[in-house]
C-alpha positions, 0 to 999 in steps of 0.5 A: 963553548957558546959565543959571546953573542949567543950568551947575551941573547940568552940573558936578554931573553931570560931577563925579558921572560923574567919581568914579563912573568913577574908582571903577568902574575899580579892584577893588571892595574897593579902590573901597570902601576909597577910599570909606571914605577919601572918607567920613573926609575929608567927616567932617573938612570937613562941619560942618553935617552933623556938627552934624546928626548930633551933635543926632540922636545926643543925641536918640536915644542920651542915655545915651552919652558924647560920645566914643561918639557921635563914634565912631558919627557918624564911622562913619556917614561911613565907612559912606556911603563904603564904599556909595559904592564899592560902588554904583559897581560896580553898573553894571560888574561881573558879577552873580556878582562882585557876589554874591560880596560878599553873605551871605543870611539869610532869603531864604526869608521872600521866597521862601515868600511869592512861592511862595504867589502873595502879593504882598510888600511889602519895607521897609527903612531907610537902614542899611548898604548900603540899595541892596542891599535892592533891587538885591541881590534882583535880582541873585538873580533877584527883581526888584521895584518901589521907590519914589524921590524923583527927584533934582533933577538929571535927568542924575544922576537918569537915571544912577542910575536906569539903575544900579538897574535894570540886573537888572530892578528898576523905580523908581516916582516917589514923586509920585503913586505910590499908584495905581501901588503899588496896581497892582503889589500887586494883580497879585502883584508886589513893592514896596520902601520906605524908612520912616525919613525925615522926611515932609511933614505931609500924607503923615505921622503922628507915631510914636515913633522912639528915643523921640521923635515923628517924622513918618513916612509912613503910606503903607506901612501904609495900602496893606498894610491895603488888600491882602493883601500880606505885609510883610517887613523887609529890611536890608543891614548890612556884617559886618566879620568876614565882610568882606561885606554880610549881607542880612537878610530878616526874618519877616513883620510881623503885620498887625491889622485892627480895622475902625478904619482910622486906628488901625490905620494908626497902630499898623502904622506905629509897629511898622514904625518900631520895627522899623528902630529895633531894626535901627539899634540893632544897627548904630548906626555904619551908619544916616543920622545926617546926615539931619534925621529929626526936623525936621518937629515936632508943632504948638506944639513948638520946632524941633530943628535 
């Protein structure tokens, strides 16, 4: 007899496959609409996630009214639903079909760095369709390697990885990633990382995020300081007027090396975090407010959640 954990794994896998199959079978615009509807339903029933989002929004936007924060949080669920509909078509639609839903801004920042033979570190946050920050570039002929935390469900992880790497991208397991990351950059490759999740103590330092100390990965800053890589911000928010996702590749981040690596890492990590924060402020309804971003606290501080 199968263990209950195995049964749960197969049920989760079957449910995920069923949802993706249904969404992929209808036109992409419809799939995103159904995804938004799913997000609206999730907002209505996901009490724990709503409470996390409400707490985060009070920290980030204390000046806003309760109805304003509620509107942002509702938009977060709709944005996640839209991205679900988009992701469901990553494995079925043609390159041209997917590209038709994307506008590009600043792609020359990446192309210029690669033309100079430089390795590149692209960093982003969970804003808009963050999957497009890597998948979209592979559609344009700029595949990259990106850091991921493998899902606990191996069947779902295998399927998602197949989709993400369809056009030449490669995923790198976050566990034990330091050497592979350095190899990618020392051979002129392109590496993508997310920098806006709560991070465990031994992998992080505290820098301000919306004015509140947040445990933030220092891996990107340390690797950037030890290589000659160009560091570029990239974001993929939804533009309602255009009816498209706009992939913004911003100009390079200036890197200062003073000889004090610890302070240089702290300063660069803070700048990267601030860059993500600034973009969230532009598109507040498209960030992942349901994540416990401030869960890890400095020694002696009371829990936030």
